[in-house]
C-alpha positions in Angstrom: 0.0 0.0 0.0 2.9 2.4 0.7 4.4 1.6 -2.7 1.1 2.3 -4.5 0.5 5.6 -2.6 4.1 6.6 -3.3 3.8 5.9 -7.0 0.6 8.0 -7.2 2.4 10.9 -5.5 5.3 10.4 -7.8 2.9 10.6 -10.8 1.5 13.9 -9.5 5.1 15.2 -9.1 6.0 14.2 -12.7 2.8 15.7 -14.1 3.8 19.0 -12.4 7.6 18.6 -13.1 7.9 22.2 -14.0 6.8 23.2 -10.5 9.5 21.1 -8.8 12.4 23.6 -8.8 10.2 26.4 -7.6 8.8 24.1 -4.9 12.3 23.2 -3.5 13.3 26.9 -3.8 10.2 27.9 -1.8 10.8 25.3 0.9 14.4 26.3 1.3 13.6 30.1 1.3 10.9 29.6 3.9 13.0 27.4 6.1 15.9 30.0 6.4 14.0 33.3 6.5 13.2 35.4 9.5 9.5 34.9 8.6 9.8 31.2 9.5 11.4 32.0 12.8 9.1 34.7 13.6 6.1 32.6 12.8 7.6 29.8 15.0 8.0 32.1 18.0 4.7 33.9 17.5 2.5 30.9 16.8 4.0 28.3 19.0 7.0 27.8 21.3 9.9 25.6 20.3 8.8 23.1 23.0 5.3 22.8 21.6 6.7 22.3 18.0 9.0 19.5 19.3 6.3 18.0 21.5 3.7 17.8 18.6 6.4 16.7 16.1 7.5 13.9 18.4 4.0 12.8 19.1 3.1 12.6 15.4 6.4 11.0 14.6 5.7 8.2 17.2 2.4 7.5 15.6 3.7 7.5 12.2 6.5 5.0 12.6 6.7 4.2 16.4 10.5 5.1 16.4 11.7 5.1 19.9 8.4 4.1 21.4 9.2 0.4 22.0 6.1 -1.0 20.5 7.5 -1.9 17.1 9.5 -4.8 18.4 6.4 -6.6 19.5 5.5 -6.9 15.8 9.1 -7.3 14.6 9.8 -10.2 17.0 6.8 -12.2 15.6 8.0 -11.4 12.0 11.5 -12.7 12.3 13.9 -14.7 14.5 17.2 -12.9 14.1 18.0 -9.6 15.8 19.7 -8.2 12.7 16.5 -8.8 10.6 14.4 -7.2 13.4 16.6 -4.1 13.3 16.5 -3.9 9.6 12.6 -4.1 9.7 12.7 -1.4 12.3 14.8 0.9 10.2 12.7 0.2 7.2 9.6 1.4 9.2 11.2 4.9 9.6 12.5 5.1 6.1 9.1 4.1 4.6 7.4 6.7 6.7 9.8 9.4 5.7 9.2 8.6 1.9 5.4 8.5 2.3 5.2 11.8 4.2 7.7 13.5 1.9 5.9 12.4 -1.2 2.6 13.7 0.3 4.1 17.1 1.1 5.6 17.3 -2.4 2.3 16.4 -4.1 0.6 19.1 -2.0 3.2 21.7 -2.8 3.6 21.2 -6.6 -0.2 21.3 -7.1 -0.3 24.6 -5.2 -3.1 23.3 -3.0 -1.2 24.3 0.1 -2.5 27.8 -0.4 -6.1 26.8 -0.3 -8.2 28.2 2.6 -9.7 25.8 5.1 -8.2 22.6 3.9 -5.9 20.6 6.1 -4.8 17.0 6.7 -6.5 14.4 4.6 -8.9 16.8 2.9 -5.9 18.9 1.7 -4.2 15.8 0.4 -7.3 14.8 -1.4 -7.7 18.1 -3.0 -4.1 18.0 -4.2 -4.5 14.6 -5.7 -7.8 15.5 -7.3 -6.3 18.6 -8.8 -3.5 16.6 -10.5 -5.5 13.4 -11.2 -9.1 14.5 -11.8 -11.7 11.9 -11.2 -9.4 9.4 -9.4 -7.2 11.5 -7.1 -9.5 11.7 -4.2 -10.4 8.0 -4.5 -6.7 7.2 -4.4 -6.4 9.2 -1.2 -9.6 7.6 0.3 -8.5 4.1 -0.5 -5.0 4.7 0.9 -6.4 6.1 4.1 -8.7 3.1 4.5 -5.7 0.7 4.0 -3.3 2.7 6.3 -6.0 3.1 9.0 -7.0 -0.6 8.9 -3.5 -1.9 9.2 -2.8 0.6 11.9 -5.9 -0.6 13.9 -4.7 -4.2 13.5 -1.2 -3.4 14.5 -2.2 -1.5 17.7 -4.7 -4.3 18.6 -1.7 -6.8 18.5 0.3 -4.4 20.7 -2.5 -4.0 23.2 -3.2 -7.7 23.3 0.4 -8.6 24.0 0.7 -5.9 26.7 -2.7 -6.9 28.3 -1.6 -10.6 28.3 1.8 -9.7 29.8 0.1 -7.7 32.6 -3.0 -9.9 33.3 -2.5 -13.3 31.7 -4.3 -15.1 28.9 -7.8 -14.7 30.4 -7.8 -10.9 29.4 -7.6 -11.6 25.7 -11.3 -11.9 24.9 -12.4 -9.0 27.0 -9.6 -6.8 25.5 -10.7 -7.6 22.0 -14.3 -6.9 22.8 -13.3 -3.5 24.4 -11.1 -2.7 21.5 -13.7 -3.4 18.9 -16.1 -1.1 20.8 -13.5 1.7 21.0 -12.5 1.7 17.3 -15.9 3.2 15.9 -15.9 5.7 18.8 -12.5 6.9 17.8 -13.6 7.2 14.2 -16.7 9.2 15.0 -15.2 11.5 17.7 -13.8 14.9 17.2 -10.2 14.7 15.8 -8.8 17.0 18.5 -10.2 14.7 21.3 -8.9 11.6 19.5 -5.3 13.1 19.4 -5.5 14.2 23.0 -6.5 10.7 24.1 -3.9 9.0 21.9 -1.2 11.3 23.2 -2.3 10.7 26.8 -2.3 6.9 26.4 
C-alpha cells in the first residue's frame, strides 16, 4: 500500500515537473528566512513544536516508542533482521510523508483556505488526477487506517496478556472493537489528546 501511494504521489510530481524547482526553492527560502522563525516564535513555542512533532512521529512510525519490536519479534527470528525491519519502518514513513508534502506543494493546493490534513491531500491529488485523485487518497487512508488498527490491537493484546494473563484476551478484543468506531466518530482533537495521553 505504501508503494502504490508513493507511486501515485510520484505521478503527481511528474505531471507537475515544471513546478518542482520552484517548490524546492520555496521550501528552502521559507525554512531559512526570518519569517519562518518569527512565525515559529509567535505561533508556538519551540517546546510545543517539538512535542507535537515527536507525538506525530511516534504515531507515524513508532520510532523510539518500543512497541514496534512486538511486531518485529513475531515477524523474524534474528536480531539483525528485526533491526532492519525497524529501520525500514522509519524510512518508509519518511518517503510516504515527503511524497505527500511534495504532491501538495507542486499542485499549489497548500495555499487553499480551510483545507488541512486528509482533505488537503485529497484536493491536491484530485487537482492533479481529476476523477481518481480523491479516490486514491480515500483508498490509501482506509488501508493505512485498517493496518494501523490491526497493529495496535496486537500491541494492546500482547501488553494486556503480559500484565494480566491469557484470560484478558477476549475482554480486551471486545473492548477494542467497541472503541474503534468511537475513535472514528469522535472529534479529531479529542482523539489526538486521548492518543497522546495513552
